[in-house]
Structures are given as C-alpha cells and as structure tokens.
NUKE-446966 format. One record per residue: x negated, y negated, z of N, C-alpha, C, CB in turn; residue in three letters. Coordinates in steps of 0.1 Angstrom, whole numbers, padded with zeros to 4 digits. Glycine has a CB too. Layout:
REM residues N
+-------+-------+-------+-------+-------+-------+-------+-------+-------+-------+-------+-------+------+
:    nu :    nv :    nw :   cau :   cav :   caw :    cu :    cv :    cw :   cbu :   cbv :   cbw : resn :
+-------+-------+-------+-------+-------+-------+-------+-------+-------+-------+-------+-------+------+
:     X :     Y :     Z :     X :     Y :     Z :     X :     Y :     Z :     X :     Y :     Z :  ALA :
...
+-------+-------+-------+-------+-------+-------+-------+-------+-------+-------+-------+-------+------+
END
This chain:
REM residues 113
+-------+-------+-------+-------+-------+-------+-------+-------+-------+-------+-------+-------+------+
:    nu :    nv :    nw :   cau :   cav :   caw :    cu :    cv :    cw :   cbu :   cbv :   cbw : resn :
+-------+-------+-------+-------+-------+-------+-------+-------+-------+-------+-------+-------+------+
: -1181 : -1105 :  0838 : -1168 : -1112 :  0831 : -1160 : -1096 :  0822 : -1175 : -1129 :  0815 :  MET :
: -1145 : -1097 :  0830 : -1141 : -1087 :  0819 : -1138 : -1090 :  0806 : -1131 : -1081 :  0823 :  ALA :
: -1138 : -1077 :  0800 : -1134 : -1073 :  0783 : -1119 : -1074 :  0785 : -1139 : -1055 :  0778 :  THR :
: -1119 : -1072 :  0770 : -1107 : -1070 :  0765 : -1105 : -1055 :  0765 : -1105 : -1075 :  0751 :  LEU :
: -1111 : -1047 :  0771 : -1108 : -1028 :  0776 : -1106 : -1028 :  0783 : -1116 : -1017 :  0778 :  GLY :
: -1114 : -1037 :  0795 : -1110 : -1040 :  0811 : -1097 : -1047 :  0808 : -1120 : -1049 :  0820 :  ASP :
: -1093 : -1055 :  0803 : -1081 : -1060 :  0806 : -1069 : -1049 :  0802 : -1081 : -1073 :  0799 :  ARG :
: -1070 : -1046 :  0791 : -1059 : -1032 :  0785 : -1060 : -1024 :  0799 : -1066 : -1020 :  0768 :  ILE :
: -1073 : -1015 :  0804 : -1074 : -1010 :  0810 : -1065 : -1013 :  0826 : -1085 : -1011 :  0808 :  ARG :
: -1068 : -1027 :  0827 : -1063 : -1030 :  0841 : -1045 : -1028 :  0841 : -1070 : -1046 :  0845 :  GLY :
: -1042 : -1036 :  0829 : -1028 : -1032 :  0826 : -1021 : -1025 :  0827 : -1025 : -1032 :  0819 :  LEU :
: -1027 : -1015 :  0822 : -1026 : -0998 :  0818 : -1022 : -0992 :  0835 : -1047 : -0991 :  0811 :  ARG :
: -1031 : -0997 :  0842 : -1032 : -0992 :  0856 : -1021 : -0997 :  0867 : -1046 : -0996 :  0862 :  GLU :
: -1023 : -1010 :  0865 : -1011 : -1020 :  0871 : -0996 : -1009 :  0871 : -1008 : -1037 :  0859 :  ARG :
: -0999 : -1005 :  0855 : -0983 : -1000 :  0854 : -0984 : -0983 :  0854 : -0976 : -1005 :  0837 :  ALA :
: -0991 : -0978 :  0865 : -0992 : -0965 :  0865 : -0990 : -0956 :  0853 : -0986 : -0962 :  0874 :  ASN :
: -0999 : -0959 :  0844 : -0997 : -0952 :  0833 : -1007 : -0945 :  0830 : -0995 : -0959 :  0824 :  LEU :
: -1008 : -0931 :  0825 : -1021 : -0926 :  0822 : -1027 : -0931 :  0805 : -1020 : -0908 :  0823 :  THR :
: -1036 : -0927 :  0800 : -1037 : -0934 :  0786 : -1033 : -0924 :  0778 : -1051 : -0939 :  0781 :  GLN :
: -1027 : -0912 :  0780 : -1022 : -0907 :  0771 : -1005 : -0912 :  0769 : -1024 : -0894 :  0774 :  LYS :
: -1000 : -0912 :  0781 : -0987 : -0918 :  0781 : -0985 : -0931 :  0773 : -0983 : -0920 :  0796 :  THR :
: -0993 : -0944 :  0777 : -0997 : -0957 :  0770 : -0996 : -0953 :  0755 : -1013 : -0962 :  0775 :  LEU :
: -1005 : -0944 :  0754 : -1010 : -0943 :  0734 : -0991 : -0939 :  0728 : -1027 : -0922 :  0729 :  ALA :
: -0985 : -0929 :  0736 : -0975 : -0925 :  0729 : -0963 : -0935 :  0726 : -0972 : -0915 :  0734 :  GLU :
: -0962 : -0946 :  0741 : -0951 : -0958 :  0741 : -0959 : -0966 :  0726 : -0951 : -0969 :  0758 :  LYS :
: -0973 : -0963 :  0730 : -0978 : -0977 :  0715 : -0974 : -0969 :  0703 : -0999 : -0982 :  0711 :  LEU :
: -0971 : -0955 :  0700 : -0977 : -0949 :  0691 : -0988 : -0951 :  0680 : -0969 : -0947 :  0687 :  ASN :
: -1002 : -0951 :  0688 : -1012 : -0947 :  0687 : -1022 : -0936 :  0694 : -1013 : -0955 :  0687 :  ILE :
: -1031 : -0929 :  0683 : -1039 : -0922 :  0690 : -1044 : -0924 :  0702 : -1046 : -0922 :  0684 :  PRO :
: -1044 : -0909 :  0711 : -1050 : -0913 :  0722 : -1061 : -0918 :  0726 : -1049 : -0908 :  0727 :  HIS :
: -1070 : -0912 :  0717 : -1086 : -0915 :  0713 : -1086 : -0929 :  0715 : -1090 : -0911 :  0696 :  GLN :
: -1081 : -0934 :  0704 : -1080 : -0948 :  0703 : -1080 : -0954 :  0712 : -1072 : -0952 :  0697 :  ASN :
: -1071 : -0955 :  0723 : -1067 : -0962 :  0736 : -1084 : -0964 :  0744 : -1055 : -0949 :  0747 :  LEU :
: -1086 : -0949 :  0742 : -1093 : -0947 :  0751 : -1107 : -0956 :  0745 : -1094 : -0930 :  0754 :  SER :
: -1112 : -0956 :  0734 : -1123 : -0966 :  0726 : -1120 : -0976 :  0729 : -1125 : -0966 :  0713 :  ASN :
: -1103 : -0988 :  0732 : -1106 : -0996 :  0730 : -1110 : -0998 :  0746 : -1097 : -1004 :  0722 :  TYR :
: -1101 : -0992 :  0759 : -1106 : -0995 :  0771 : -1122 : -0993 :  0770 : -1099 : -0986 :  0781 :  GLU :
: -1128 : -0985 :  0767 : -1143 : -0981 :  0768 : -1153 : -0990 :  0759 : -1145 : -0965 :  0762 :  ARG :
: -1146 : -0996 :  0752 : -1155 : -1010 :  0743 : -1157 : -1006 :  0729 : -1173 : -1016 :  0749 :  GLY :
: -1155 : -0992 :  0728 : -1163 : -0986 :  0718 : -1157 : -0990 :  0703 : -1164 : -0970 :  0721 :  PHE :
: -1144 : -0996 :  0703 : -1134 : -1001 :  0693 : -1126 : -1007 :  0701 : -1127 : -0991 :  0686 :  ARG :
: -1122 : -1019 :  0688 : -1117 : -1028 :  0689 : -1100 : -1026 :  0679 : -1128 : -1038 :  0687 :  GLN :
: -1086 : -1030 :  0690 : -1079 : -1030 :  0682 : -1074 : -1037 :  0673 : -1075 : -1027 :  0685 :  PRO :
: -1069 : -1032 :  0659 : -1063 : -1046 :  0650 : -1055 : -1048 :  0652 : -1060 : -1047 :  0638 :  ASP :
: -1050 : -1060 :  0643 : -1042 : -1071 :  0649 : -1028 : -1063 :  0655 : -1039 : -1085 :  0636 :  TYR :
: -1022 : -1058 :  0649 : -1010 : -1051 :  0649 : -1009 : -1044 :  0662 : -1008 : -1042 :  0636 :  GLY :
: -1021 : -1038 :  0665 : -1022 : -1030 :  0676 : -1021 : -1038 :  0693 : -1035 : -1023 :  0673 :  THR :
: -1026 : -1052 :  0687 : -1029 : -1059 :  0698 : -1015 : -1064 :  0701 : -1041 : -1071 :  0696 :  LEU :
: -1010 : -1068 :  0692 : -0995 : -1071 :  0695 : -0988 : -1063 :  0704 : -0988 : -1071 :  0683 :  ILE :
: -0988 : -1051 :  0699 : -0977 : -1042 :  0704 : -0983 : -1039 :  0718 : -0973 : -1028 :  0693 :  LYS :
: -0997 : -1042 :  0718 : -0999 : -1043 :  0737 : -0994 : -1051 :  0743 : -1013 : -1045 :  0743 :  ILE :
: -0996 : -1065 :  0734 : -0993 : -1078 :  0745 : -0977 : -1075 :  0746 : -0997 : -1096 :  0739 :  ALA :
: -0969 : -1071 :  0735 : -0955 : -1072 :  0736 : -0951 : -1060 :  0751 : -0949 : -1067 :  0719 :  ASP :
: -0957 : -1049 :  0751 : -0955 : -1036 :  0758 : -0958 : -1041 :  0773 : -0965 : -1023 :  0752 :  TYR :
: -0968 : -1055 :  0775 : -0969 : -1056 :  0791 : -0964 : -1071 :  0796 : -0988 : -1053 :  0796 :  PHE :
: -0959 : -1077 :  0781 : -0949 : -1088 :  0781 : -0964 : -1097 :  0790 : -0930 : -1084 :  0792 :  LYS :
: -0975 : -1098 :  0781 : -0985 : -1106 :  0783 : -0988 : -1113 :  0768 : -0997 : -1098 :  0789 :  VAL :
: -0999 : -1125 :  0769 : -1000 : -1132 :  0752 : -1010 : -1123 :  0753 : -1002 : -1150 :  0747 :  SER :
: -1011 : -1125 :  0736 : -1026 : -1116 :  0730 : -1039 : -1130 :  0736 : -1025 : -1114 :  0704 :  THR :
: -1035 : -1137 :  0739 : -1044 : -1148 :  0744 : -1052 : -1146 :  0758 : -1035 : -1159 :  0745 :  ASP :
: -1040 : -1142 :  0762 : -1046 : -1134 :  0777 : -1057 : -1122 :  0775 : -1032 : -1126 :  0787 :  PHE :
: -1052 : -1111 :  0765 : -1058 : -1100 :  0764 : -1071 : -1104 :  0757 : -1050 : -1090 :  0759 :  LEU :
: -1072 : -1118 :  0747 : -1084 : -1113 :  0741 : -1095 : -1127 :  0753 : -1083 : -1117 :  0717 :  LEU :
: -1094 : -1134 :  0759 : -1098 : -1143 :  0766 : -1099 : -1142 :  0779 : -1092 : -1151 :  0765 :  LYS :
: -1089 : -1136 :  0785 : -1089 : -1127 :  0797 : -1089 : -1140 :  0810 : -1105 : -1115 :  0797 :  GLY :
: -1084 : -1135 :  0821 : -1086 : -1144 :  0835 : -1088 : -1132 :  0848 : -1070 : -1157 :  0839 :  GLU :
: -1092 : -1135 :  0857 : -1096 : -1125 :  0868 : -1083 : -1117 :  0868 : -1100 : -1131 :  0884 :  ASP :
: -1082 : -1106 :  0873 : -1069 : -1098 :  0874 : -1064 : -1102 :  0887 : -1070 : -1082 :  0873 :  PHE :
: -1070 : -1108 :  0897 : -1063 : -1116 :  0907 : -1055 : -1124 :  0905 : -1070 : -1121 :  0913 :  ASN :
: -1061 : -1130 :  0896 : -1052 : -1148 :  0893 : -1036 : -1145 :  0884 : -1065 : -1163 :  0880 :  LYS :
: -1039 : -1129 :  0879 : -1029 : -1128 :  0870 : -1015 : -1127 :  0873 : -1032 : -1118 :  0864 :  LEU :
: -1007 : -1133 :  0870 : -0995 : -1136 :  0871 : -0983 : -1126 :  0869 : -0995 : -1146 :  0862 :  ALA :
: -0978 : -1121 :  0873 : -0964 : -1113 :  0865 : -0958 : -1116 :  0853 : -0952 : -1114 :  0872 :  GLU :
: -0960 : -1110 :  0847 : -0951 : -1117 :  0835 : -0939 : -1125 :  0837 : -0946 : -1108 :  0826 :  PRO :
: -0937 : -1135 :  0832 : -0922 : -1147 :  0835 : -0908 : -1140 :  0826 : -0925 : -1167 :  0827 :  LYS :
: -0903 : -1139 :  0835 : -0887 : -1131 :  0828 : -0882 : -1138 :  0816 : -0874 : -1132 :  0840 :  PRO :
: -0876 : -1133 :  0806 : -0874 : -1145 :  0789 : -0867 : -1158 :  0795 : -0861 : -1138 :  0773 :  GLU :
: -0862 : -1159 :  0807 : -0852 : -1174 :  0808 : -0856 : -1178 :  0822 : -0833 : -1171 :  0807 :  TYR :
: -0871 : -1178 :  0827 : -0877 : -1185 :  0832 : -0881 : -1202 :  0827 : -0885 : -1176 :  0832 :  ALA :
: -0882 : -1200 :  0816 : -0881 : -1217 :  0814 : -0869 : -1225 :  0804 : -0897 : -1221 :  0808 :  ASN :
: -0859 : -1215 :  0811 : -0845 : -1224 :  0807 : -0842 : -1236 :  0818 : -0829 : -1213 :  0807 :  LYS :
: -0836 : -1245 :  0813 : -0834 : -1257 :  0819 : -0824 : -1254 :  0828 : -0830 : -1268 :  0811 :  ASN :
: -0823 : -1251 :  0844 : -0813 : -1247 :  0846 : -0802 : -1260 :  0852 : -0815 : -1237 :  0854 :  LEU :
: -0806 : -1272 :  0849 : -0799 : -1283 :  0846 : -0783 : -1284 :  0840 : -0807 : -1290 :  0839 :  ASP :
: -0791 : -1277 :  0826 : -0783 : -1277 :  0816 : -0768 : -1269 :  0817 : -0791 : -1272 :  0807 :  ASN :
: -0760 : -1275 :  0815 : -0747 : -1271 :  0819 : -0739 : -1254 :  0806 : -0735 : -1291 :  0817 :  HIS :
: -0747 : -1255 :  0798 : -0749 : -1247 :  0789 : -0757 : -1230 :  0793 : -0757 : -1257 :  0781 :  GLU :
: -0761 : -1233 :  0802 : -0774 : -1225 :  0806 : -0764 : -1214 :  0816 : -0790 : -1235 :  0815 :  CYS :
: -0762 : -1203 :  0805 : -0750 : -1191 :  0815 : -0760 : -1182 :  0819 : -0736 : -1182 :  0805 :  LYS :
: -0759 : -1180 :  0835 : -0769 : -1170 :  0839 : -0762 : -1162 :  0853 : -0786 : -1178 :  0844 :  MET :
: -0764 : -1149 :  0851 : -0755 : -1144 :  0864 : -0765 : -1145 :  0872 : -0748 : -1130 :  0864 :  SER :
: -0754 : -1143 :  0885 : -0764 : -1143 :  0897 : -0775 : -1138 :  0898 : -0761 : -1140 :  0907 :  LYS :
: -0772 : -1122 :  0895 : -0785 : -1114 :  0898 : -0798 : -1123 :  0891 : -0784 : -1098 :  0892 :  GLU :
: -0795 : -1125 :  0877 : -0803 : -1133 :  0867 : -0810 : -1143 :  0874 : -0796 : -1139 :  0857 :  LYS :
: -0804 : -1152 :  0880 : -0806 : -1165 :  0893 : -0816 : -1161 :  0899 : -0795 : -1169 :  0905 :  ALA :
: -0811 : -1155 :  0907 : -0820 : -1146 :  0917 : -0831 : -1142 :  0915 : -0816 : -1134 :  0921 :  LEU :
: -0831 : -1133 :  0903 : -0846 : -1128 :  0900 : -0855 : -1142 :  0896 : -0846 : -1116 :  0886 :  GLU :
: -0850 : -1148 :  0888 : -0858 : -1161 :  0884 : -0863 : -1167 :  0893 : -0853 : -1171 :  0877 :  ALA :
: -0853 : -1169 :  0909 : -0860 : -1179 :  0919 : -0871 : -1169 :  0924 : -0848 : -1186 :  0933 :  LEU :
: -0867 : -1154 :  0925 : -0879 : -1148 :  0933 : -0891 : -1150 :  0924 : -0878 : -1132 :  0935 :  GLU :
: -0890 : -1149 :  0910 : -0905 : -1150 :  0904 : -0912 : -1164 :  0902 : -0904 : -1144 :  0890 :  TRP :
: -0902 : -1172 :  0904 : -0909 : -1193 :  0906 : -0915 : -1185 :  0920 : -0893 : -1214 :  0909 :  LEU :
: -0907 : -1183 :  0933 : -0912 : -1184 :  0943 : -0933 : -1176 :  0944 : -0899 : -1178 :  0953 :  LEU :
: -0928 : -1164 :  0938 : -0940 : -1154 :  0936 : -0952 : -1163 :  0933 : -0937 : -1143 :  0924 :  GLN :
: -0947 : -1166 :  0920 : -0959 : -1178 :  0907 : -0964 : -1186 :  0922 : -0948 : -1195 :  0890 :  HIS :
: -0956 : -1193 :  0929 : -0961 : -1204 :  0935 : -0973 : -1200 :  0949 : -0946 : -1212 :  0940 :  GLU :
: -0964 : -1188 :  0952 : -0973 : -1184 :  0964 : -0988 : -1180 :  0960 : -0967 : -1172 :  0973 :  LYS :
: -0993 : -1175 :  0949 : -0998 : -1170 :  0940 : -1010 : -1178 :  0936 : -0989 : -1169 :  0932 :  ARG :
: -1005 : -1197 :  0932 : -1012 : -1204 :  0930 : -1016 : -1212 :  0943 : -1007 : -1211 :  0920 :  LYS :
: -1009 : -1213 :  0954 : -1016 : -1215 :  0967 : -1024 : -1206 :  0971 : -1008 : -1217 :  0977 :  LEU :
: -1024 : -1193 :  0968 : -1028 : -1183 :  0975 : -1044 : -1187 :  0969 : -1021 : -1167 :  0972 :  ARG :
: -1044 : -1190 :  0954 : -1059 : -1190 :  0945 : -1067 : -1201 :  0949 : -1057 : -1191 :  0927 :  ASP :
: -1059 : -1212 :  0958 : -1067 : -1226 :  0952 : -1079 : -1224 :  0964 : -1057 : -1245 :  0953 :  LYS :
+-------+-------+-------+-------+-------+-------+-------+-------+-------+-------+-------+-------+------+
END
C-alpha cells in the first residue's frame, strides 16, 4: 500500500519536478521534502495543505490515498458547475476543456472496471 511519502513523490514525478524545485515552490527546505517522501518525517498540517493545493488534490487523497493508476487528473474549478444554469457564463475554451476532462474521466472509469 502506498504511503503519504509515496503519494507525494508520485505527484512530484508526474509533474516532472525535482525535489529541490518542488521544495522551492512550496517554500520548505529540500531536506524536509526528502524526509516526507522517504517516510522519515510527516508534514505538519500547513505543509500538507500547501502540497495538496499545489497539486490540486485533496488532503484526504494525500493521507488516505488510492492506487496511482486510478488517480484522476484534478478537476478544473468549473467542473461542478451546472451547465443548464443560464447564469453560468463560460468561455468556449473553458467549456471544451471541461468536456475534455469529463471524457477522460469517464474513459478512466471504464478502463478501471
């Protein structure tokens, strides 16, 4: 079973980031990130939230986890909007992006069955 450190490392690698680069983006010492990934230390709540926010995943995912092969791409912030609502003003590009995300999400669900 994947650990918190495995999930952090997996997200970092998926983003093609080095430990040093991610640590700089999170404004934490590189050694701390290395220790989180190796399971030697656990991040405090504030750092856990920074990591989740950076990768657009929930802290619940970081703490509980799931199989990386089933990890969906983060939802765009507009993915939960009601498209039938006439008050929803979305550009054509954003709408296409949302539809593409939905299509990929549904494909992953079918593949994982």
